[in-house]
C-alpha positions in Angstrom: -4.5 7.6 23.4 -3.4 4.1 22.3 0.3 3.9 21.3 0.8 1.7 18.2 3.0 -1.4 18.6 6.5 -1.4 17.1 5.3 -3.5 14.2 2.3 -1.2 13.5 4.5 1.8 13.7 6.9 0.3 11.1 3.9 -0.4 8.8 2.7 3.2 9.1 6.2 4.5 8.4 6.7 2.3 5.4 3.3 3.3 3.9 4.0 7.0 4.5 7.3 6.7 2.5 5.8 5.1 -0.7 6.7 7.6 -3.4 4.2 9.2 -5.6 3.7 7.1 -8.8 4.8 3.8 -7.0 3.0 1.1 -5.2 3.7 -1.6 -2.6 1.8 -4.8 -1.9 0.2 -5.7 1.5 2.5 -8.7 1.8 5.7 -6.8 0.9 4.9 -4.1 3.5 4.4 -6.9 6.1 7.8 -8.4 5.1 9.6 -5.1 5.3 8.1 -4.5 8.7 9.4 -7.9 9.9 6.4 -10.3 9.6 5.9 -11.7 6.1 2.7 -13.4 7.1 1.0 -10.3 8.3 -0.5 -8.9 5.0 -4.0 -8.9 6.6 -2.7 -6.9 9.5 -1.4 -4.3 6.9 -4.9 -4.2 5.4 -6.4 -3.7 8.8 -4.0 -0.9 9.7 -4.8 0.8 6.4 -8.5 0.5 7.1 -8.3 1.7 10.6 -5.5 4.3 10.5 -5.3 5.9 7.0 -7.1 9.1 8.1 -5.5 9.3 11.5 -2.0 9.1 10.1 -2.7 10.7 6.7 -1.5 7.5 4.9 -1.3 7.3 1.1 -3.5 4.2 1.3 -4.2 4.2 -2.5 -0.5 3.2 -3.1 -1.1 -0.3 -1.5 -2.4 -3.0 -3.8 -2.6 -6.8 -3.9 0.4 -9.1 -4.8 -1.3 -9.8 -8.1 -0.9 -6.1 -9.1 -4.6 -5.4 -8.7 -6.7 -3.0 -6.7 -8.5 -5.2 -4.2 -11.2 -3.1 -2.6 -14.7 -4.5 -2.1 -16.9 -2.1 -4.1 -16.5 -1.0 -7.7 -16.9 2.6 -6.6 -13.9 2.3 -4.1 -11.8 0.5 -6.8 -12.6 3.4 -9.3 -11.6 6.0 -6.7 -8.3 4.2 -5.9 -7.6 3.8 -9.6 -8.3 7.5 -10.2 -5.9 8.5 -7.5 -3.1 6.3 -8.9 -3.8 7.5 -12.5 -3.4 11.1 -11.2 0.2 10.1 -10.1 1.0 8.8 -13.6 0.2 5.1 -13.1 -1.2 3.4 -16.1 -3.4 0.3 -15.9 -3.1 -2.7 -18.1 -6.8 -3.4 -18.0 -9.6 -2.8 -15.4 -7.9 -2.6 -12.1 -4.6 -4.3 -13.0 -1.2 -2.6 -13.2 2.3 -3.8 -14.1 4.1 -4.4 -10.9 7.4 -4.6 -12.7 7.0 -1.0 -13.7 5.3 0.5 -10.6 6.5 -1.5 -7.6 8.7 0.6 -5.3 12.1 -1.0 -5.5 13.1 -1.2 -1.8 14.8 -4.1 0.0 14.7 -3.0 3.6 13.4 -0.2 5.8 17.0 1.0 6.2 16.8 2.2 2.6 14.0 4.6 3.4 
């Protein structure tokens, strides 16, 4: 079994801790994990490891406060999961980051 790198493990731990009804952005997760330029790596980890590590993948969105999956069906599914947690959308797949972004400054706060 492949052991995740320290950076990957930090990303996994951060995603696991996102509270219900809150979201984080790909870039903010990367920054918390120690590499602010690794938003795409966060996306890749979510894509490849969500099932394996039982990650609440639906709580990760773009820095614009928008669901950014490729298909409309996938966007609708993520939106539905977030709405079940009490998140309200402004329009379409956009939400208010000021209201729903998890306020955390470092992984030491988790």
